[in-house]
N, C-alpha and C positions, 0 to 999 in steps of 0.2 A: 504494500500500500504506500502511496506517495502523498505527502501533504500538499494541499493546494498551494501553489507558489505565491499567490497574491492574497495572503492573509492580511486584510486591510487594516485591522485594528490591533496595534501592538499593545503590550501590557502597559507601557508608560503612558500612552495616549489614553487608554481606558481609565487609568487612575486619575489622570488630569480631568477627563470629562466627568468623572464621578465626584470630584472634589469641588467643582464650581470655582468662582473667582470673585474678587471684591470689585465693586463699581460704585462710584459716587452717585450715579443716577438712580440707584435703587432698583435696577432692572437686572441684577446679576442672576446667574443660574442658581436655582435652589439645589443644594448638594444632596446627593443620594449615595450612600455607601454600598458598593457592590464588589463582588469577588471577580477574579480573573475569568474571562470567558473561555469556555471550551471550544474546540473546533471539530469539524467533521472532516475526516480524511477521505479523499476521493482517489480512485485509480486514474491513470491518464485517460482512459476511455471515458470514465465518468466526468472528468473535467471537460472533455470535448463535448459530451452531452449537455452539460450545463451551458457552455458557450453557445451551442446551436439552439438550445431551448430558450436562451435569452434573446437570441435573434428572432425566434418565433414570437416572444412576448412583444418586442418592438413592432414587428409586422402586424400582429393582432391589434395593437393599439392604434396604429396608423389606419387600419381598416374601420375601426369603430369610432374614431375621434370626431366630435362635433365641437367646433370652437366656441359655441355659445352655451354649451352644457358642461356642468361638472360631472365627472363619472369616475368609477373605480372598477377594476377588474382583477381577477386572480389568474394569471397564466398558469401558475402551478396547479390550481384546481382542475383546469382543463387537461393538463398533462396527466394528472392522476386518473381522471375519468376515461380519457382515451387510452392511456397506458394499460389500464385494466381491460378495456374492451379489445385492445390490440391482440390480446392472447387468444381471441377467437377469430381473428382475421387471417387472411391468406392472400397470396397473389398480388395483383396490382393494388388492391385495397390496402393491404398491409404496407406495401412499398410507399404509397402516398402518405399514410399516417406517419410512418417513420421519417419521411422526408420533411413533412411540415413541422413536426415536433422536434426534429433533430435527433431522433433515435438511430443509433447504429444498427440495432436489432432489438427485438422485443425482450431478449434476456438481459441485455445491458440496462434497458429501461426498467425492467422489473427489479433488478438489484439496486438501482439508484433510488427508485420509489420506496423500496423496503428500508433502505438506509436512512432516508430523510424521515420516513414515517416513525422510525424507532428512536432516532437520535435528535431530531430537531426540537422536540418538546422538552428536552432535559438540558439544553445548552445554557439556560439562564433561569435561576430560580425566581427572579422577579418578573419574568416575561412568560405569559401563557401562550403556548402554541399547540394546536391540535390539528391532526389530519385524520379524517375518518372517511371510510368508504362503505357503501352498502349496495345490495342488489335486491330488487323486488321482482319476483317472477310470477307471471300469470299461471294459474294452476293447470291450464290446458297445454302447457309446454314443459319441456325438459331441457336443462342445460347439459352440455357435454361434460363428462367427468374431468377431463384434462383442464377445461376452463375453470371449473369450480375449484380444483386443486390449486391452480395458480392464483386465483382471486383470493383464496384463503391464505396461502403461503406468503405472498408478496404484498397484498393490499389489506390484509386482515378483514376481508369482506366475507360474510357468511350469507349466501343467498337465502331469502325468505320467500316461500311460496304462498301466494294469496289468491283469493277469488277477486279479480279486479272489478267484478260486477256487484260486489257486496255493499257498495255505498259507503265503505269505510276506508278503502285503500288510499284514496286521495288524502284524507285526513292523517292517515298513518305516515305517509311520505312527508307531508308538511310538518308533522310533529317531529319526525326524525331530523329534518332540516333545522328546525327551531332548537331542538335539544343540543345539536352539535355546533351551533353558532351562538350559544348563550342568549337565545331569543332575538338575535339581530335579524335573522332571515326567517320570518314566520310563514311565508308562502313562496314555494318555488314552482308549484303547479296550481292551476285553478280548474274550474269546470270546463273552460274552453280548451285548455292545453292538455289536460289529462285524458287519455284515450283508454277506456276500459278494455278495448280489444288489443292493446299493445301486448307484445310478447314479454317485455321486461323493461324496467327502469334501473339504470345504473347511476349512482350518485357519489359525488365527492363533496365533503364539507371541509373547508380550511378556515381556521379561526386563529386570530392573533390579538393579544392584548399586552401592550408594553408600557412601562412607565419611563418617561424621559430620564436619562442619566442626570440631566440638569433640568429641573422643572421650571416652567414659567411662573412668575409671580402674578397671581390673579388680580392684584390691585393695580398692576401696570397695563391690564387689558383695556383698550379704549375703542369705541365705535369710530371707524374711519372710512373714508371713501375707498372703494376698490375699483381700480381702473379696468373694468371689463371691456369687451369688444363692442358693447352697445351702451348707449346712454338713455336715461340718466344713470350715473354710477350708483350702485347699491352701497349701503352702509354695512360693514361687517365688523365683528369684534376682533380687533387686531391685538395679538399678544406680543409683548416686547421683552427683549433679553439681550444683554451684552456679555460676552465671554469668549473663551478660547474654543473654537470649533474647527473641524476639518473643512477646508474651503479651497475652491479653485475657480478660475474664470477663463472663458474663451471669448472670442469676438461675438459669439452667438448667445452665450448664457453665463450666469453665475451659478455655481454649484455649492451647496451646503449639505454636509452630512451631520445629522443629529442622532446620537446613539440612544438606545434604550438599555436600561438595567446595566449589565456588565459589559455591554458592547457587542454581544453575539448578534444582535439585530440592530438595524438602524434605518432611519428614513433619510433618503437622499432627495433633495429638492433642487430642481433645475428651473431657474428663473430666467426667462428671456431678457436679453439686454434691451435697452430702450431702442425702439424701432424694429425689434424682432418679435416674432410670435411663437406660440407653442408649436405650430406646424414647422417653423424653421428649425426648432430644436429637434423635433421628432425626425426630421428628414435626415439628420446626421447620426442618429443613434443606431449602433450595431453592437454586437457582442464585444468586438475589439475596442471600439471607442468607449464602451461602458467600462471595460477593464482598465483602459488607459486613464480614464477619468479618475477612477478610484486610486490608481497609483500616483496620480498627480496631486491629490488632496494633501494639503499641509495645514498644520495647526496654526490658526490665525485668529487675532482678536477681531471679532465681528459684532456689529450691532444688528440684531435680528428683529424683524417684525414678521409675524406669521399669523394668518387668520385662524381663528377657532371655527371649525366647520364640520358639517356632516354631509355625506353624499350617499346616494342610493342608485344603483344601476340594475336594470332588468333588460338583458339583451338576448335576442335570438341569434344563435351562433351558426345555424345551418348554412346560410348563404355566405357568411364570412369565412367559414372553414373551407367551403367549396372554392372560393376565390383565392384562398391561400395555397390551394394545391391538392386537396383531397376530395374531389367531387364524387368519386366512385362509391364511397361509403354511404352517400345519401341517395344513390341511384338504385332503385329496386331491381333494375335490369343488370346492373354491373357489380353491385356490392357482393363481396366475398367474405362471409363470416362462417365458414364451415366448422370451425372448432368452438363456436359459441353455443349453438342451439341445435336441436334435432331438426328444426325447420329452417328453411332459408330466410334470412332476415336482412334488414338494412336500417340505417339510422333514420327514423322518421321525425325525430325531435331532438334538438340540442340547444340548450340555453343555459345562461348563468345569471344568478341574482347575487349582487354583492353590495356591501355597505361598509362605510368607514366613519368613525368619529375621531376628530383630532381636537384636543383641548390642552389646558395648561399642565395637566397631569401626564398626558401621554397620548396613545392612540389605541383604538380598538377597531379591528377590521375583520370581516368575514365574507365568505363566498360559498355558494353551493352551485355546482355544475351538475346538470341532469341530462342524461342521454336516454331517449326513448327508442327502444328497438321494436320495429314493426315487422310483421311477417310479410314477405314479398309474394306477390302473386307469381312472382318469379324472383509665486513672487515674494517681495520683501515683507517682513513682518511689520505691517502697519495697519491701522484701523480700517476696516472695510464696512460697507453698509449693504446689507442684504434686506431690501425692503420689498416683501412679497405682496405688493398692493396692486398686482396685475396678474392675469392668468399664468399658472405655472404647472409643471409636472411634478409628481412625487412618486417614489418607489420605496417599498419596505422589503428589505432583502436580508438574507442570512449571510453574515460577513465572511466566514471561512470558506464558503463555496461560491459565493456570489449569486446564489439562487434568488430570483425575484419572486417573492410571495404575492405581493400586491403592487399595482401601479395605477396611478390615477392622474386626473387633471382637475384643478380647481379653477372655475371661471367666475366665481362670485355669486353664483346662484345654482 
């Protein structure tokens, strides 16, 4: 096993982030005592998977972005749902899934998902991370034993057989989603999207709750104008803080990384430079530029202003995933899932519901991805100002691997 070469948060920086700093303006970070962060060791093949999967994350967000709307997504949740289903795929369908998500093969994806499932929740005792998977099966169908075995071994998913016409299954699925997101996602399917004739529903729930390593002082939060892309500008509660943070800037954006707990997880915020837009920033984001960005971050004294906000996103992923390069899975004439079910199936529904809350204490984020399988008929150390009073991007990622758990855009509404 080989340690990821870009372990972005060193012990000294983590201790500095946890200790806070003095500031005469009264907006200094509120200190939090935290232990040294653990890391997740990846093989070279798994490191390549993370890089390719982060490229998928950026491509996904480019497909879904609306400059006038705030939104949040979890590319990792999609990776788990499709990674689990991929064990039932074959031929061109499996090749397309592997290519879009950056999987070398399904076995590598299974091992990576198992590793993150078991290790990610224990990296920081002050940060809650959970990854859960489940499969609901219509009683009229049977799953292939090899698929059930892999779902259980690598995704800790135990298929549950139910009568989809019992009038209760929809509520059971939504309750599972709520239970595994601490009530943040109360409804992932409704009467219009739930199909009682479906073969199966595969679900992933990803949940995160982290406390800032340096909290904002609530007394410093003020209502201020947010320079959205449309006027009149909305008023938003703007949190203020001055201290030492990991910072970098390019001609296109300013970057700030703000850690949670012991530094195992962090939020990276990309704020477009004056005259630039979120689209300009997104245009240049790749796995390589993402890695280079984090390698360029240096501890800098920064005066930070960040909105306190909440966002909720409900997105249909079928057309998006087709456009990204895996159309066969959604085509009942071309889909190949011979190892999934005794009957021929295709993806008839794929969607994600996600939510995030960011405040003075930290952040809470969750996402549920559901796949419905249907039967086929066939610089210098000087003061910097990071004033996020205009639309910006943000990412919550695990630091030792660089895996992006959540990514979003805040547009002021």
